[in-house]
FISEMAR-406560 format. One record per residue: residue number from 1; x, z, y of N, C-alpha, C, CB in turn. Coordinates in steps of 0.001 Angstrom, whole numbers, always signed. Glycine has a CB too. Example, Ala and Ser with C-alpha at 12.3 -4.5 7.8 and 13.67 -1.06 7.14 Angstrom:
// FISEMAR-406560
{i = 1&n_east = +13190&n_up = +7800&n_north = -5690&ca_east = +12300&ca_up = +7800&ca_north = -4500&c_east = +13200&c_up = +7800&c_north = -3300&cb_east = +11308&cb_up = +9046&cb_north = -4473}
{i = 2&n_east = +12850&n_up = +7080&n_north = -2250&ca_east = +13670&ca_up = +7140&ca_north = -1060&c_east = +12900&c_up = +7870&c_north = +30&cb_east = +14084&cb_up = +5725&cb_north = -598}
END
This chain:
// FISEMAR-406560
{i = 1&n_east = +7940&n_up = -1000&n_north = +949&ca_east = +8548&ca_up = -3162&ca_north = +598&c_east = +7306&c_up = -3174&c_north = -593&cb_east = +11062&cb_up = -3707&cb_north = -527}
{i = 2&n_east = +7091&n_up = -2628&n_north = -1253&ca_east = +6786&ca_up = -2253&ca_north = -2815&c_east = +4998&c_up = -2810&c_north = -2701&cb_east = +7097&cb_up = -90&cb_north = -3274}
{i = 3&n_east = +4232&n_up = -1923&n_north = -1733&ca_east = +3587&ca_up = -2974&ca_north = -1670&c_east = +2297&c_up = -3208&c_north = -2198&cb_east = +4251&cb_up = -3691&cb_north = -2051}
{i = 4&n_east = +3138&n_up = -4611&n_north = -1242&ca_east = +2630&ca_up = -6225&ca_north = -2056&c_east = +2979&c_up = -6196&c_north = -3734&cb_east = +3747&cb_up = -7819&cb_north = -1292}
{i = 5&n_east = +3577&n_up = -5684&n_north = -4088&ca_east = +3228&ca_up = -5844&ca_north = -5095&c_east = +2153&c_up = -5152&c_north = -6211&cb_east = +4120&cb_up = -5906&cb_north = -5304}
{i = 6&n_east = +1865&n_up = -4359&n_north = -4958&ca_east = +534&ca_up = -3319&ca_north = -6220&c_east = +303&c_up = -4292&c_north = -6218&cb_east = -812&cb_up = -2031&cb_north = -6043}
{i = 7&n_east = -362&n_up = -5514&n_north = -6078&ca_east = -1305&ca_up = -7035&ca_north = -5988&c_east = -605&c_up = -8322&c_north = -7232&cb_east = -1050&cb_up = -7850&cb_north = -3937}
{i = 8&n_east = -378&n_up = -7944&n_north = -7977&ca_east = +250&ca_up = -8585&ca_north = -9215&c_east = +671&c_up = -7558&c_north = -10708&cb_east = +1679&cb_up = -9261&cb_north = -8577}
{i = 9&n_east = +79&n_up = -8787&n_north = -11248&ca_east = -209&ca_up = -8647&ca_north = -12447&c_east = +752&c_up = -7544&c_north = -13467&cb_east = -205&cb_up = -10007&cb_north = -12839}
{i = 10&n_east = +1299&n_up = -7517&n_north = -12904&ca_east = +3231&ca_up = -7087&ca_north = -14002&c_east = +2845&c_up = -6222&c_north = -12918&cb_east = +5363&cb_up = -8285&cb_north = -14141}
{i = 11&n_east = +2302&n_up = -5762&n_north = -11416&ca_east = +2686&ca_up = -4245&ca_north = -12079&c_east = +1471&c_up = -3609&c_north = -12278&cb_east = +3630&cb_up = -3215&cb_north = -11132}
{i = 12&n_east = +981&n_up = -3629&n_north = -12091&ca_east = -528&ca_up = -3686&ca_north = -12796&c_east = -228&c_up = -3405&c_north = -14785&cb_east = -1365&cb_up = -5742&cb_north = -12358}
{i = 13&n_east = +16&n_up = -4602&n_north = -14748&ca_east = -184&ca_up = -3474&ca_north = -16326&c_east = +1275&c_up = -2604&c_north = -16144&cb_east = -167&cb_up = -4624&cb_north = -18382}
{i = 14&n_east = +2052&n_up = -2580&n_north = -15590&ca_east = +3037&ca_up = -1633&ca_north = -16281&c_east = +2682&c_up = -131&c_north = -15603&cb_east = +4766&cb_up = -2152&cb_north = -15984}
{i = 15&n_east = +1645&n_up = +156&n_north = -14717&ca_east = +997&ca_up = +813&ca_north = -14084&c_east = -265&c_up = +1623&c_north = -15681&cb_east = +402&cb_up = -320&cb_north = -12683}
{i = 16&n_east = -983&n_up = +843&n_north = -16130&ca_east = -1367&ca_up = +882&ca_north = -16942&c_east = -541&c_up = +1236&c_north = -18604&cb_east = -1903&cb_up = -51&cb_north = -16603}
{i = 17&n_east = +153&n_up = +398&n_north = -18625&ca_east = +1116&ca_up = +1040&ca_north = -19077&c_east = +1783&c_up = +2660&c_north = -19677&cb_east = +1504&cb_up = +691&cb_north = -18350}
{i = 18&n_east = +2547&n_up = +3304&n_north = -17525&ca_east = +2183&ca_up = +4519&ca_north = -17622&c_east = +1398&c_up = +5678&c_north = -17877&cb_east = +2287&cb_up = +4573&cb_north = -17230}
{i = 19&n_east = -285&n_up = +4604&n_north = -17906&ca_east = -1338&ca_up = +5322&ca_north = -18313&c_east = -1660&c_up = +6360&c_north = -16419&cb_east = -722&cb_up = +6407&cb_north = -20069}
{i = 20&n_east = -1783&n_up = +5034&n_north = -15788&ca_east = -3189&ca_up = +5293&ca_north = -14860&c_east = -4255&c_up = +5024&c_north = -15064&cb_east = -3298&cb_up = +4841&cb_north = -13842}
{i = 21&n_east = -4932&n_up = +4811&n_north = -14883&ca_east = -7171&ca_up = +5092&ca_north = -14956&c_east = -7083&c_up = +4091&c_north = -13782&cb_east = -8340&cb_up = +7322&cb_north = -14341}
{i = 22&n_east = -7894&n_up = +2636&n_north = -14824&ca_east = -8625&ca_up = +2274&ca_north = -13987&c_east = -6968&c_up = +832&c_north = -13349&cb_east = -9367&cb_up = +3930&cb_north = -12892}
{i = 23&n_east = -6172&n_up = +1279&n_north = -13978&ca_east = -4784&ca_up = +127&ca_north = -12933&c_east = -5524&c_up = -1131&c_north = -13085&cb_east = -2728&cb_up = -175&cb_north = -13772}
{i = 24&n_east = -6517&n_up = -1825&n_north = -13808&ca_east = -6113&ca_up = -2774&ca_north = -12300&c_east = -7276&c_up = -2790&c_north = -11543&cb_east = -5660&cb_up = -4504&cb_north = -12499}
{i = 25&n_east = -7782&n_up = -1647&n_north = -10554&ca_east = -8833&ca_up = -1087&ca_north = -9914&c_east = -7828&c_up = -433&c_north = -8680&cb_east = -9813&cb_up = +9&cb_north = -10947}
{i = 26&n_east = -7325&n_up = +609&n_north = -9946&ca_east = -6899&ca_up = +1891&ca_north = -8792&c_east = -5309&c_up = +1324&c_north = -8194&cb_east = -6688&cb_up = +3846&cb_north = -9786}
{i = 27&n_east = -4688&n_up = +23&n_north = -8641&ca_east = -3343&ca_up = +240&ca_north = -8403&c_east = -2884&c_up = -1022&c_north = -7803&cb_east = -2576&cb_up = +639&cb_north = -9639}
{i = 28&n_east = -4360&n_up = -1950&n_north = -7372&ca_east = -4433&ca_up = -1866&ca_north = -6280&c_east = -4702&c_up = -1435&c_north = -4649&cb_east = -4524&cb_up = -2152&cb_north = -6547}
{i = 29&n_east = -5693&n_up = -1027&n_north = -5235&ca_east = -6557&ca_up = +81&ca_north = -4575&c_east = -5424&c_up = +757&c_north = -2899&cb_east = -6837&cb_up = +1625&cb_north = -6178}
{i = 30&n_east = -4187&n_up = +760&n_north = -4299&ca_east = -3120&ca_up = +2190&ca_north = -4022&c_east = -2059&c_up = +642&c_north = -2568&cb_east = -1626&cb_up = +3105&cb_north = -6498}
{i = 31&n_east = -2244&n_up = -356&n_north = -2613&ca_east = -1223&ca_up = -1733&ca_north = -2215&c_east = -2570&c_up = -939&c_north = -850&cb_east = -1195&cb_up = -4069&cb_north = -3335}
{i = 32&n_east = -2690&n_up = -938&n_north = -1117&ca_east = -4211&ca_up = -1678&ca_north = +252&c_east = -3709&c_up = -332&c_north = +962&cb_east = -6726&cb_up = -1797&cb_north = -332}
{i = 33&n_east = -3991&n_up = +1034&n_north = +842&ca_east = -3971&ca_up = +2341&ca_north = +820&c_east = -2760&c_up = +2348&c_north = +1843&cb_east = -3836&cb_up = +3052&cb_north = -667}
{i = 34&n_east = -1036&n_up = +1645&n_north = +1166&ca_east = -81&ca_up = +1497&ca_north = +1257&c_east = +14&c_up = +988&c_north = +3380&cb_east = +254&cb_up = +510&cb_north = -115}
{i = 35&n_east = +15&n_up = +142&n_north = +2106&ca_east = -238&ca_up = -1640&ca_north = +3821&c_east = -1254&c_up = -1088&c_north = +4929&cb_east = -1535&cb_up = -3803&cb_north = +3059}
{i = 36&n_east = -1995&n_up = -767&n_north = +4752&ca_east = -2387&ca_up = +122&ca_north = +6286&c_east = -1963&c_up = +1368&c_north = +6764&cb_east = -3705&cb_up = +441&cb_north = +6394}
{i = 37&n_east = -1550&n_up = +2746&n_north = +5675&ca_east = -594&ca_up = +3028&ca_north = +6565&c_east = +766&c_up = +2759&c_north = +6885&cb_east = -594&cb_up = +3863&cb_north = +6524}
{i = 38&n_east = +1204&n_up = +1921&n_north = +7232&ca_east = +2601&ca_up = +1487&ca_north = +6985&c_east = +2193&c_up = +356&c_north = +8015&cb_east = +3192&cb_up = +1073&cb_north = +5265}
{i = 39&n_east = +1028&n_up = -175&n_north = +8629&ca_east = +783&ca_up = -32&ca_north = +10123&c_east = +535&c_up = +95&c_north = +11194&cb_east = +757&cb_up = -82&cb_north = +10396}
{i = 40&n_east = -628&n_up = +1372&n_north = +10175&ca_east = -661&ca_up = +1148&ca_north = +12132&c_east = +750&c_up = +3042&c_north = +11766&cb_east = -3554&cb_up = +1598&cb_north = +13589}
{i = 41&n_east = +1291&n_up = +3116&n_north = +11860&ca_east = +2480&ca_up = +3395&ca_north = +11570&c_east = +3208&c_up = +3022&c_north = +12767&cb_east = +2894&cb_up = +2804&cb_north = +10381}
{i = 42&n_east = +3991&n_up = +1584&n_north = +11645&ca_east = +4013&ca_up = +290&ca_north = +12758&c_east = +4115&c_up = +662&c_north = +13501&cb_east = +3169&cb_up = -589&cb_north = +13070}
{i = 43&n_east = +3055&n_up = -198&n_north = +13208&ca_east = +2374&ca_up = -870&ca_north = +15063&c_east = +2664&c_up = +1051&c_north = +15537&cb_east = -433&cb_up = -1787&cb_north = +15212}
{i = 44&n_east = +2070&n_up = +1950&n_north = +16070&ca_east = +1718&ca_up = +3094&ca_north = +16504&c_east = +774&c_up = +2649&c_north = +16958&cb_east = +2444&cb_up = +3839&cb_north = +17226}
{i = 45&n_east = -351&n_up = +2283&n_north = +15614&ca_east = -1640&ca_up = +2940&ca_north = +16575&c_east = -2503&c_up = +4202&c_north = +15645&cb_east = -2968&cb_up = +1448&cb_north = +17005}
{i = 46&n_east = -2766&n_up = +5158&n_north = +15546&ca_east = -3649&ca_up = +5654&ca_north = +15041&c_east = -2868&c_up = +6177&c_north = +13871&cb_east = -4758&cb_up = +4820&cb_north = +14891}
{i = 47&n_east = -1150&n_up = +6391&n_north = +14211&ca_east = -73&ca_up = +6304&ca_north = +13614&c_east = -751&c_up = +7820&c_north = +12544&cb_east = +1488&cb_up = +6342&cb_north = +14771}
{i = 48&n_east = -1172&n_up = +8722&n_north = +13150&ca_east = -997&ca_up = +9991&ca_north = +12109&c_east = -2359&c_up = +9847&c_north = +10996&cb_east = -1070&cb_up = +11730&cb_north = +13111}
{i = 49&n_east = -3471&n_up = +9343&n_north = +11364&ca_east = -4050&ca_up = +8132&ca_north = +10091&c_east = -3125&c_up = +7412&c_north = +10011&cb_east = -5355&cb_up = +7120&cb_north = +10307}
{i = 50&n_east = -2391&n_up = +6702&n_north = +10232&ca_east = -1414&ca_up = +6078&ca_north = +8917&c_east = -1054&c_up = +7149&c_north = +8056&cb_east = +80&cb_up = +5358&cb_north = +9375}
{i = 51&n_east = +388&n_up = +8195&n_north = +8530&ca_east = +1037&ca_up = +8628&ca_north = +8258&c_east = -223&c_up = +9720&c_north = +6912&cb_east = +1920&cb_up = +8991&cb_north = +9563}
{i = 52&n_east = -1430&n_up = +9844&n_north = +6388&ca_east = -2556&ca_up = +10261&ca_north = +6292&c_east = -2416&c_up = +9913&c_north = +4620&cb_east = -3697&cb_up = +9581&cb_north = +7336}
{i = 53&n_east = -2001&n_up = +8551&n_north = +5170&ca_east = -2904&ca_up = +7360&ca_north = +3889&c_east = -1495&c_up = +7646&c_north = +3082&cb_east = -3404&cb_up = +5053&cb_north = +4424}
{i = 54&n_east = -623&n_up = +7179&n_north = +4500&ca_east = +188&ca_up = +7274&ca_north = +2981&c_east = +1047&c_up = +8710&c_north = +2070&cb_east = +1404&cb_up = +6221&cb_north = +3243}
{i = 55&n_east = +375&n_up = +8956&n_north = +3170&ca_east = +253&ca_up = +10823&ca_north = +1748&c_east = -594&c_up = +10919&c_north = +1358&cb_east = +296&cb_up = +12505&cb_north = +2066}
{i = 56&n_east = -984&n_up = +10228&n_north = +965&ca_east = -2409&ca_up = +9842&ca_north = -23&c_east = -2125&c_up = +8758&c_north = -874&cb_east = -3805&cb_up = +9338&cb_north = +839}
{i = 57&n_east = -873&n_up = +7763&n_north = -806&ca_east = -708&ca_up = +7034&ca_north = -1527&c_east = +473&c_up = +7714&c_north = -2208&cb_east = -678&cb_up = +5823&cb_north = -999}
{i = 58&n_east = +1402&n_up = +9090&n_north = -1678&ca_east = +3117&ca_up = +9183&ca_north = -2136&c_east = +2432&c_up = +10317&c_north = -3000&cb_east = +4717&cb_up = +9669&cb_north = -759}
{i = 59&n_east = +1677&n_up = +10933&n_north = -3442&ca_east = +1838&ca_up = +11801&ca_north = -3826&c_east = +1254&c_up = +11760&c_north = -5570&cb_east = +1352&cb_up = +12611&cb_north = -2810}
{i = 60&n_east = -440&n_up = +11275&n_north = -5720&ca_east = -398&ca_up = +10293&ca_north = -6853&c_east = +827&c_up = +10128&c_north = -7919&cb_east = -534&cb_up = +9042&cb_north = -6222}
{i = 61&n_east = +1571&n_up = +8631&n_north = -6420&ca_east = +2364&ca_up = +7652&ca_north = -7647&c_east = +3992&c_up = +8500&c_north = -7767&cb_east = +2608&cb_up = +5527&cb_north = -6958}
{i = 62&n_east = +3697&n_up = +9053&n_north = -6830&ca_east = +5377&ca_up = +10206&ca_north = -7693&c_east = +4988&c_up = +10030&c_north = -8067&cb_east = +6201&cb_up = +11517&cb_north = -7892}
{i = 63&n_east = +3923&n_up = +11289&n_north = -8714&ca_east = +3673&ca_up = +12238&ca_north = -9794&c_east = +3293&c_up = +11590&c_north = -11201&cb_east = +2551&cb_up = +13162&cb_north = -9342}
{i = 64&n_east = +2998&n_up = +10450&n_north = -11217&ca_east = +1972&ca_up = +9880&ca_north = -12018&c_east = +3417&c_up = +8806&c_north = -12345&cb_east = +217&cb_up = +9268&cb_north = -11173}
{i = 65&n_east = +4293&n_up = +7723&n_north = -11345&ca_east = +5013&ca_up = +6651&ca_north = -11620&c_east = +6730&c_up = +6878&c_north = -12163&cb_east = +4868&cb_up = +5872&cb_north = -10315}
{i = 66&n_east = +6615&n_up = +8297&n_north = -11660&ca_east = +8570&ca_up = +9244&ca_north = -11101&c_east = +8182&c_up = +10454&c_north = -11947&cb_east = +9030&cb_up = +9964&cb_north = -8733}
{i = 67&n_east = +7662&n_up = +10888&n_north = -13291&ca_east = +8056&ca_up = +11836&ca_north = -13544&c_east = +8872&c_up = +11343&c_north = -14783&cb_east = +7082&cb_up = +12805&cb_north = -13583}
{i = 68&n_east = +10142&n_up = +12310&n_north = -14165&ca_east = +11379&ca_up = +12012&ca_north = -14116&c_east = +12209&c_up = +13320&c_north = -16212&cb_east = +11959&cb_up = +12670&cb_north = -11868}
{i = 69&n_east = +11048&n_up = +14055&n_north = -15640&ca_east = +10453&ca_up = +15159&ca_north = -16883&c_east = +10269&c_up = +14967&c_north = -17613&cb_east = +9606&cb_up = +15771&cb_north = -17008}
{i = 70&n_east = +9949&n_up = +14298&n_north = -17728&ca_east = +9199&ca_up = +13218&ca_north = -19609&c_east = +9831&c_up = +12549&c_north = -19933&cb_east = +7903&cb_up = +12131&cb_north = -19811}
{i = 71&n_east = +11333&n_up = +12353&n_north = -19424&ca_east = +11510&ca_up = +11414&ca_north = -19056&c_east = +13380&c_up = +11537&c_north = -21239&cb_east = +11767&cb_up = +11441&cb_north = -16631}
{i = 72&n_east = +13492&n_up = +10345&n_north = -22232&ca_east = +14373&ca_up = +11369&ca_north = -22851&c_east = +15949&c_up = +10744&c_north = -22465&cb_east = +14027&cb_up = +11521&cb_north = -24673}
{i = 73&n_east = +15316&n_up = +9833&n_north = -22374&ca_east = +16520&ca_up = +8095&ca_north = -21594&c_east = +17324&c_up = +8743&c_north = -20931&cb_east = +15804&cb_up = +6659&cb_north = -20239}
{i = 74&n_east = +18136&n_up = +9066&n_north = -20519&ca_east = +19618&ca_up = +9772&ca_north = -19825&c_east = +19506&c_up = +9019&c_north = -17850&cb_east = +21636&cb_up = +8830&cb_north = -21103}
{i = 75&n_east = +19551&n_up = +7710&n_north = -18324&ca_east = +19858&ca_up = +6312&ca_north = -17227&c_east = +18823&c_up = +6875&c_north = -16345&cb_east = +19514&cb_up = +4394&cb_north = -17823}
{i = 76&n_east = +17196&n_up = +5637&n_north = -17197&ca_east = +15659&ca_up = +6117&ca_north = -16672&c_east = +15820&c_up = +6720&c_north = -16479&cb_east = +14567&cb_up = +6285&cb_north = -17063}
{i = 77&n_east = +16050&n_up = +8968&n_north = -17034&ca_east = +15427&ca_up = +9965&ca_north = -16667&c_east = +16190&c_up = +10215&c_north = -15032&cb_east = +15559&cb_up = +11154&cb_north = -17877}
{i = 78&n_east = +17350&n_up = +9426&n_north = -14635&ca_east = +18269&ca_up = +9536&ca_north = -13730&c_east = +17432&c_up = +9074&c_north = -12800&cb_east = +19548&cb_up = +8909&cb_north = -13913}
{i = 79&n_east = +16551&n_up = +7125&n_north = -12806&ca_east = +16437&ca_up = +6265&ca_north = -12489&c_east = +15464&c_up = +7177&c_north = -11407&cb_east = +16188&cb_up = +5175&cb_north = -13442}
{i = 80&n_east = +13846&n_up = +7477&n_north = -12876&ca_east = +12772&ca_up = +8455&ca_north = -11713&c_east = +12987&c_up = +9511&c_north = -11058&cb_east = +11703&cb_up = +8994&cb_north = -12189}
{i = 81&n_east = +13565&n_up = +9843&n_north = -12116&ca_east = +14532&ca_up = +11315&ca_north = -10608&c_east = +15387&c_up = +10943&c_north = -8700&cb_east = +16584&cb_up = +12027&cb_north = -11726}
{i = 82&n_east = +15471&n_up = +9892&n_north = -9342&ca_east = +16349&ca_up = +8848&ca_north = -7980&c_east = +15052&c_up = +8706&c_north = -7405&cb_east = +17310&cb_up = +7008&cb_north = -8378}
{i = 83&n_east = +13753&n_up = +7742&n_north = -8217&ca_east = +12984&ca_up = +7450&ca_north = -6791&c_east = +12040&c_up = +8642&c_north = -6916&cb_east = +12089&cb_up = +5800&cb_north = -6608}
{i = 84&n_east = +11939&n_up = +9441&n_north = -7903&ca_east = +11059&ca_up = +11379&ca_north = -7119&c_east = +11613&c_up = +11189&c_north = -5815&cb_east = +11820&cb_up = +13505&cb_north = -7907}
{i = 85&n_east = +12759&n_up = +11856&n_north = -5737&ca_east = +13192&ca_up = +11898&ca_north = -4647&c_east = +13204&c_up = +11652&c_north = -3256&cb_east = +13622&cb_up = +11712&cb_north = -4842}
{i = 86&n_east = +13737&n_up = +9847&n_north = -3380&ca_east = +13004&ca_up = +8914&ca_north = -2232&c_east = +11724&c_up = +9234&c_north = -1404&cb_east = +12614&cb_up = +7709&cb_north = -2862}
{i = 87&n_east = +10865&n_up = +9476&n_north = -2845&ca_east = +9541&ca_up = +9179&ca_north = -2394&c_east = +8731&c_up = +10828&c_north = -2074&cb_east = +8738&cb_up = +8152&cb_north = -3724}
{i = 88&n_east = +9943&n_up = +12170&n_north = -2057&ca_east = +9295&ca_up = +13497&ca_north = -1515&c_east = +10034&c_up = +12985&c_north = -506&cb_east = +9468&cb_up = +15142&cb_north = -2130}
{i = 89&n_east = +11539&n_up = +12208&n_north = -206&ca_east = +11531&ca_up = +12475&ca_north = +1820&c_east = +10529&c_up = +11289&c_north = +2495&cb_east = +13573&cb_up = +12088&cb_north = +2767}
{i = 90&n_east = +10269&n_up = +10780&n_north = +1931&ca_east = +9026&ca_up = +9888&ca_north = +2457&c_east = +8541&c_up = +10257&c_north = +3148&cb_east = +8109&cb_up = +9534&cb_north = +1864}
{i = 91&n_east = +7643&n_up = +11109&n_north = +1603&ca_east = +6505&ca_up = +12508&ca_north = +2233&c_east = +6764&c_up = +13038&c_north = +3565&cb_east = +6610&cb_up = +13994&cb_north = +1308}
{i = 92&n_east = +7868&n_up = +13283&n_north = +3727&ca_east = +8413&ca_up = +14644&ca_north = +4338&c_east = +8158&c_up = +13487&c_north = +5499&cb_east = +10194&cb_up = +15584&cb_north = +3892}
{i = 93&n_east = +8767&n_up = +12597&n_north = +5046&ca_east = +8717&ca_up = +12225&ca_north = +7073&c_east = +6610&c_up = +11696&c_north = +7811&cb_east = +10292&cb_up = +9835&cb_north = +7384}
{i = 94&n_east = +6916&n_up = +11223&n_north = +6271&ca_east = +5064&ca_up = +10817&ca_north = +6684&c_east = +4130&c_up = +12437&c_north = +7937&cb_east = +3831&cb_up = +10838&cb_north = +4270}
{i = 95&n_east = +4816&n_up = +13353&n_north = +6851&ca_east = +3958&ca_up = +14884&ca_north = +7139&c_east = +4645&c_up = +14459&c_north = +9001&cb_east = +4832&cb_up = +17030&cb_north = +5895}
{i = 96&n_east = +5689&n_up = +14714&n_north = +8638&ca_east = +6723&ca_up = +14445&ca_north = +10748&c_east = +6000&c_up = +13516&c_north = +11619&cb_east = +8708&cb_up = +13380&cb_north = +10802}
{i = 97&n_east = +5253&n_up = +12547&n_north = +11252&ca_east = +4860&ca_up = +11765&ca_north = +11626&c_east = +3046&c_up = +12040&c_north = +12611&cb_east = +5109&cb_up = +11001&cb_north = +10417}
{i = 98&n_east = +3224&n_up = +13069&n_north = +11057&ca_east = +1555&ca_up = +13756&ca_north = +11665&c_east = +1462&c_up = +14613&c_north = +12248&cb_east = +586&cb_up = +14217&cb_north = +10899}
{i = 99&n_east = +2513&n_up = +15574&n_north = +12812&ca_east = +2883&ca_up = +15805&ca_north = +12878&c_east = +2974&c_up = +16083&c_north = +15256&cb_east = +3354&cb_up = +15277&cb_north = +11678}
{i = 100&n_east = +4206&n_up = +15094&n_north = +14405&ca_east = +5033&ca_up = +15373&ca_north = +15678&c_east = +3881&c_up = +14408&c_north = +16446&cb_east = +6966&cb_up = +14829&cb_north = +15708}
{i = 101&n_east = +3816&n_up = +13273&n_north = +15354&ca_east = +2543&ca_up = +12207&ca_north = +16667&c_east = +3359&c_up = +10605&c_north = +16094&cb_east = +2962&cb_up = +12666&cb_north = +19417}
{i = 102&n_east = +3335&n_up = +9601&n_north = +17071&ca_east = +4257&ca_up = +8421&ca_north = +17646&c_east = +4920&c_up = +8569&c_north = +18193&cb_east = +3996&cb_up = +7599&cb_north = +18212}
{i = 103&n_east = +5074&n_up = +8871&n_north = +18666&ca_east = +6277&ca_up = +9050&ca_north = +19833&c_east = +5722&c_up = +8402&c_north = +22061&cb_east = +7932&cb_up = +7563&cb_north = +18895}
{i = 104&n_east = +5950&n_up = +8064&n_north = +22687&ca_east = +5329&ca_up = +7256&ca_north = +23165&c_east = +5259&c_up = +5935&c_north = +23812&cb_east = +5077&cb_up = +7725&cb_north = +23533}
{i = 105&n_east = +6526&n_up = +5136&n_north = +22457&ca_east = +6554&ca_up = +3758&ca_north = +22988&c_east = +4932&c_up = +3673&c_north = +22164&cb_east = +8136&cb_up = +2533&cb_north = +22430}
{i = 106&n_east = +5004&n_up = +4030&n_north = +21297&ca_east = +3568&ca_up = +3420&ca_north = +21312&c_east = +2591&c_up = +3232&c_north = +21223&cb_east = +3313&cb_up = +3092&cb_north = +21180}
{i = 107&n_east = +998&n_up = +2627&n_north = +20954&ca_east = +178&ca_up = +2559&ca_north = +21505&c_east = -786&c_up = +3475&c_north = +21781&cb_east = -72&cb_up = +1848&cb_north = +21194}
{i = 108&n_east = -446&n_up = +4747&n_north = +21283&ca_east = -1580&ca_up = +5760&ca_north = +20648&c_east = -1055&c_up = +6205&c_north = +22359&cb_east = -1333&cb_up = +7031&cb_north = +18757}
{i = 109&n_east = +83&n_up = +6950&n_north = +22224&ca_east = +1426&ca_up = +7614&ca_north = +23880&c_east = +1375&c_up = +9085&c_north = +22969&cb_east = +444&cb_up = +7858&cb_north = +26485}
{i = 110&n_east = +1031&n_up = +9084&n_north = +21915&ca_east = +644&ca_up = +10237&ca_north = +21619&c_east = +2660&c_up = +11187&c_north = +21015&cb_east = -907&cb_up = +9894&cb_north = +20210}
END
């Protein structure tokens, strides 16, 4: 649900503040990758490719934006750790979709 926010000036500015290189280009690109991956999985059309798009989206986002090990303020550290673990869970789900496919009710039926 956060992918559309990647096209807003606030998200681009926040990401630039976190050290994302070329934020005005890379943040909207990451949003497009996430949206494309999400719709491929949701529709079951080439869901394995969609899962890889989600992996490509999640790995750098998780490491760059949710690096809780660098945060000193306890509450913010906990929030970043929660988001880090959430992204790891989504990464695991994307890898499961890549391995098992999208199932019998999908467009691909694999």
